[in-house]
N, C-alpha and C positions, 0 to 999 in steps of 0.2 A: 504494498499499500503507501509505504514511503516513497517508493520509487515513482511511481506516480504523482506522489505530493509535493515531491523533491524538485519537480520541475518548473523553472518559471520561463514562461515565454516573453521573449526578449522584445517583443512587438507591444504586447499588453500588459507593460510593465503598473499600470494603475490596479487593473484588475487583480495583479501578482501580490501586491500592496496590499489592497483590500482583503485578500484572501488569510493573510497570515494570523488575525486573530482566531479564526475560524480554524484552522491545522492549528493551532496553541492549545485550543480547547480542547480539540480532538483526542490529540495527544497525552493531554496532561491525563484527561479521564481514563485512555488507557494504563496510563503510569501508575495511576492512584489505583486502579484496579488490580493491575497485576502488584502494586505494593501491598494492598491488603490478601492478596492470595500468599503471597509468601510469608506475612505475618501468621496466618491461618494453619501454613501447611509448617511451621517451625512450632507453632503448638501442638500441633496434629504429632510431630517428631516426640517431643516432651512425651509427651500422652503415651505415643506406643514405645518408646523405650522405657519408660517405666513398667509400662506391662509387661514386655519381652525380658526386663531383668527379673520381675516376677517370676515368669517362668522360667526362665532357665535356672532361675535358682531354686528352685522347685518349692518356691510360695503360692503358686497362682491355686486358686480356687479349681477344682475340676470342673466345673461348669462354665467357667469362663475360656476354656480352650479344651477342643477335643481329643488333645493327647496331654492335657495335665493329668498328671505333675509330669514333668520332663523326665524321660525316661533313663538319660546319663547324669553321671553325679561329673555336677560341673565344680572347681574349686572357683572361689570368690573371683579368685585373678585371671581366671580362665573367661571369663563372663562377658567383659566387654569384646573376646576373640568371636566368642560366638553370636556375640548383637551383631557386632562389624560386617559377618557374613548370612545376617537374617535379610530373606528376600524383600520380607514387608517393610523394613525399617531402609533398604535399600531404595526401594521405590520413592519411597518419602522425601530423603535425602536429592533423588534424581530429578523429581518434581520443584525441590524448592533451589536446585540448581538453574534448573530450566526457566522458571520466573524471577531469578535476581540475574540471568542472563538478559531475558527479553526487559527486566525495568532497567540493564544497563545500556540496552537498546535503546530503549526510549529515555534515556538522560542526554543520551549523543543528539537522538534526533531533536527534542526541545532547544538542545543547544545550538544547534543547526537553525532551528524554526527564529532563533532571537537573532541570529546574523542575517536573515534575508532581507530585512529592512535595509541593514547598512550596505548588506549586495546589491540591494534596487539603488539605492542612491549612487553608489559607486558608479553604476553603468551609468545612468543617469548623466551623471559630473563628466566621464568620462565620453560621451558623447556630445556635450557640449561644448567640451574641450577641443575632442576632433574635429567639431561643424565650425569652431571657429566661432563660439556665441560668448 
């Protein structure tokens, strides 16, 4: 979407300038949405980590998990290793990374939107200069 939105029509600079607040609003809404999704996923990860810790330490209630209690005897020092290999936790961490990458991209897009008015002004100034005005 940004590939299309980032194009400035060098003939219709006035329309491109008018479009800047709309672009800012659109991408700021995306930024806010993905920032909130990131925070929600981090909260989900914390809850899941606690539940997995209970499971791997053998303290989970049998009703909570299909296979509770955990069938292997795991030392406290080994629990983080089991949790690091847990597919559910890894899926949540991947989701957090995706959201964080999206937020970073949106930060860069918002910076470019802030620069658009300066770019348009520079084009106009260059045309005036090169046209002898």
